[in-house]
C-alpha positions in Angstrom: -30.9 -34.4 35.8 -33.0 -32.3 38.2 -34.7 -33.5 41.3 -38.3 -33.9 42.0 -39.3 -31.0 44.2 -43.1 -31.7 44.5 -45.2 -34.8 44.2 -49.0 -34.4 44.4 -51.7 -37.0 43.9 -54.6 -35.3 41.9 -56.9 -38.3 41.7 -56.8 -42.1 42.0 -53.8 -43.1 39.9 -53.0 -39.6 38.7 -49.9 -37.9 39.9 -48.4 -34.4 39.4 -44.6 -34.0 39.5 -42.7 -30.8 39.7 -39.1 -31.3 38.5 -36.0 -29.1 38.4 -35.3 -28.7 34.7 -33.9 -25.2 34.2 -33.1 -25.6 30.5 -36.5 -27.1 29.6 -38.4 -24.5 31.6 -36.4 -21.7 29.9 -37.2 -23.1 26.4 -40.7 -24.6 26.9 -43.5 -23.3 24.6 -47.2 -24.0 24.4 -48.2 -27.5 23.4 -44.8 -29.2 23.8 -43.8 -32.4 25.7 -40.9 -34.1 27.3 -39.6 -37.7 27.3 -38.6 -39.3 30.6 -36.9 -42.4 31.8 -37.5 -43.1 35.6 -34.6 -45.6 35.8 -31.7 -46.6 33.5 -33.6 -49.8 32.6 -36.9 -48.0 32.0 -38.6 -47.3 28.7 -38.7 -43.8 27.3 -42.2 -42.3 27.7 -43.5 -39.0 26.3 -45.6 -36.8 28.6 -47.1 -33.5 27.8 -45.9 -30.4 29.6 -48.6 -29.1 32.0 -46.8 -26.0 33.3 -43.4 -24.5 33.7 -41.8 -21.7 35.8 -38.9 -20.0 34.1 -37.9 -18.1 37.3 -37.8 -21.3 39.4 -36.4 -23.4 36.6 -39.0 -26.1 37.1 -41.6 -28.0 35.0 -44.8 -29.8 35.9 -46.0 -33.0 34.3 -49.2 -35.0 35.1 -49.5 -38.7 34.3 -51.7 -41.7 35.0 -50.2 -44.8 36.6 -51.1 -47.5 34.1 -48.2 -49.6 32.9 -44.7 -50.5 34.0 -42.9 -47.3 33.2 -45.6 -45.0 34.8 -45.5 -47.2 37.9 -41.7 -46.7 38.0 -42.1 -43.0 37.6 -44.7 -42.9 40.4 -42.3 -44.8 42.7 -39.9 -41.8 42.7 -40.2 -39.5 45.6 -39.4 -35.9 46.3 -35.6 -35.4 46.3 -35.0 -38.2 43.8 -34.1 -37.7 40.2 -35.5 -39.4 37.0 -32.7 -41.1 35.2 -33.2 -39.0 32.1 -35.4 -36.2 30.9 -35.4 -34.8 27.3 -37.2 -31.7 26.1 -38.9 -29.6 25.2 -40.0 -31.6 22.2 -42.6 -31.2 19.4 -43.7 -28.2 17.5 -45.2 -25.5 19.6 -48.8 -24.5 19.0 -49.1 -21.4 16.8 -50.6 -18.7 18.9 -52.7 -16.3 16.8 -55.7 -14.1 17.6 -58.4 -16.4 16.2 -61.4 -15.0 18.0 -63.6 -17.5 20.0 -61.6 -20.6 20.9 -62.9 -23.8 22.5 -60.4 -25.8 24.4 -61.5 -29.4 25.3 -59.7 -31.7 27.8 -60.9 -35.2 28.6 -59.3 -37.1 31.4 -55.5 -36.9 31.0 -56.0 -34.4 28.2 -56.8 -31.8 30.8 -53.2 -31.0 32.0 -51.9 -29.8 28.6 -55.0 -27.9 28.0 -53.9 -25.6 30.8 -50.9 -24.1 29.1 -52.8 -24.1 25.7 -55.8 -22.1 27.1 -53.4 -19.7 28.9 -51.4 -19.1 25.7 -54.4 -18.5 23.5 -56.0 -16.2 26.0 -52.7 -14.2 26.3 -52.8 -13.9 22.5 -56.1 -12.1 22.7 -58.6 -14.8 22.2 -61.8 -15.5 24.1 -61.4 -19.0 25.5 -64.2 -21.4 26.5 -62.8 -24.5 28.1 -64.6 -27.8 28.5 -63.2 -30.5 30.7 -64.7 -33.9 31.5 -64.1 -37.1 33.3 -65.9 -40.4 33.9 -66.9 -39.4 37.4 -66.3 -36.5 39.9 -63.4 -38.3 41.7 -61.4 -38.4 38.5 -61.8 -34.8 37.6 -58.5 -32.8 37.9 -57.2 -29.3 37.7 -60.6 -27.6 37.6 -59.5 -24.3 39.3 -56.4 -24.1 37.2 -58.3 -24.4 34.0 -60.9 -21.9 35.2 -58.1 -19.4 35.9 -57.0 -19.3 32.2 -60.5 -19.4 30.7 -63.2 -16.8 30.1 -65.7 -19.6 30.7 -65.3 -23.1 32.0 -67.9 -25.9 31.5 -67.3 -29.1 33.5 -69.0 -32.4 32.8 -68.9 -36.0 34.0 -70.2 -39.1 32.2 -72.3 -40.2 35.2 -73.5 -36.7 36.2 -71.8 -36.8 39.6 -70.4 -33.3 39.1 -71.1 -30.5 36.6 -73.2 -31.3 33.5 -74.1 -34.9 32.8 -72.7 -36.3 29.6 -69.6 -36.2 27.4 -67.5 -33.2 26.4 -68.9 -33.6 22.9 -72.4 -33.1 24.2 -71.3 -29.7 25.6 -69.5 -28.9 22.3 -72.6 -29.7 20.3 -74.6 -27.1 22.3 -71.9 -24.5 21.8 -71.8 -25.1 18.1 -75.5 -24.4 17.8 -75.4 -20.9 19.3 -71.9 -19.5 18.8 -69.5 -18.6 15.9 -66.5 -20.6 17.0 -63.2 -19.9 15.2 -61.0 -22.7 16.6 -61.4 -25.9 18.6 -58.6 -27.8 20.3 -59.2 -31.2 21.8 -56.9 -33.4 23.8 -57.9 -36.7 25.4 -58.8 -40.3 24.6 -58.6 -41.0 20.9 -62.4 -41.8 20.6 -63.2 -38.4 22.1 -60.8 -36.5 19.7 -62.3 -38.4 16.8 -65.9 -37.5 17.9 -64.9 -33.9 18.2 -63.5 -33.9 14.7 -66.7 -35.4 13.4 -68.8 -32.8 15.1 -66.8 -29.8 13.8 -66.2 -31.0 10.3 -69.7 -30.0 8.9 -69.2 -26.5 10.4 -65.8 -26.3 8.7 -64.2 -25.1 12.0 -60.5 -25.4 12.3 -59.9 -28.2 14.8 -56.6 -29.4 16.3 -55.9 -32.6 18.2 -52.8 -33.8 20.0 -51.9 -37.3 19.0 -50.4 -39.9 21.3 -48.9 -42.7 19.2 -46.2 -45.1 20.3 -43.0 -43.2 20.6 -39.3 -44.2 21.0 -36.5 -41.7 20.4 -38.8 -38.6 20.0 -36.4 -36.9 17.6 -37.7 -38.1 14.2 -35.1 -40.8 13.7 -36.9 -44.1 14.5 -40.3 -43.6 12.8 -42.2 -45.4 15.6 -44.6 -42.5 16.1 -45.7 -42.3 12.5 -49.3 -41.3 11.9 -51.4 -40.8 8.8 -52.5 -37.2 8.3 -54.1 -36.0 5.0 -53.0 -39.3 3.4 -49.3 -38.6 4.2 -47.1 -40.2 6.8 -46.1 -37.8 9.6 -44.0 -38.2 12.8 -45.8 -37.0 15.9 -42.6 -36.2 17.6 -41.3 -33.6 15.1 -44.3 -32.9 12.9 -46.7 -32.7 15.8 -48.0 -33.7 18.3 -50.7 -31.2 17.2 -52.4 -32.0 13.9 -55.5 -30.9 11.8 -58.2 -33.2 13.3 -60.1 -33.4 10.0 -57.0 -34.9 8.3 -56.1 -37.5 10.9 -56.6 -41.2 10.1 -58.0 -42.2 13.4 -58.6 -45.8 12.4 -54.9 -46.2 11.7 -54.0 -44.5 15.0 -56.2 -46.8 17.0 -54.8 -49.8 15.3 -51.2 -48.8 16.0 -52.0 -48.0 19.7 -53.3 -51.5 20.2 -50.3 -53.3 18.7 -48.4 -54.0 21.9 -51.1 -54.4 24.5 -50.0 -58.0 25.4 -46.3 -57.0 25.7 -47.3 -54.0 27.9 -49.4 -56.3 30.1 -46.5 -58.8 30.5 -44.0 -56.1 31.3 -46.2 -54.7 34.1 -46.6 -58.2 35.5 -42.9 -58.9 35.5 -42.2 -55.5 37.2 -44.8 -56.2 39.9 -43.3 -59.6 40.5 -39.9 -58.1 41.3 -41.1 -55.4 43.8 
């Protein structure tokens, strides 16, 4: 497995890693993800691809340090190697010339929006990007997103930077004065659900990226099942991108909350050993 060649803190508890992964970089497409294991005893965790460089043979991922496994991943330094890295995984986003596309990234949904906005713009679309965070200190990758957008609108919940309010507040204004052909939203589940509810009356094609519990990431275990259009889908092989208007968000939120106690206990046990 390739070494970590760059480690960069982007905000409090948010880390960017650039990792040597020639085969992944060579095959990566817009909207895909990888699965990592920091150590042999670690869990497997899916992380969206932020960027890749086919010439250098490297990929970039961005993650938030929350539980045991992300703490383990953050403990790795430049020159060290994750125990395992699998990818690229998931269906790539279909890149067509839609027209006016709005790409929305909230919090840790911002990193994957970078390659999505870039790909859609390269396909001939006009791209308006909206990124948001709770406060200015948690906002990440602004200039990168700006570089692949025709227009970028930044907002913070508390108004400490950019427009005050949620990304959905900005989207509502855009919907009132523009003919939007596609909306893509990635971020916290409540945010993606709110975006879907906003665009539904306008009948605008809306895509979200789902983040259910995931284990093998190859379609074998069924852990990442989600309900879309009344059918069971596996996020790892059928997604992670889905029609937002067909997603059962209530079921998704219920499944995401199933192992909160086990996750808390695992983190406490890991901290007790270090």
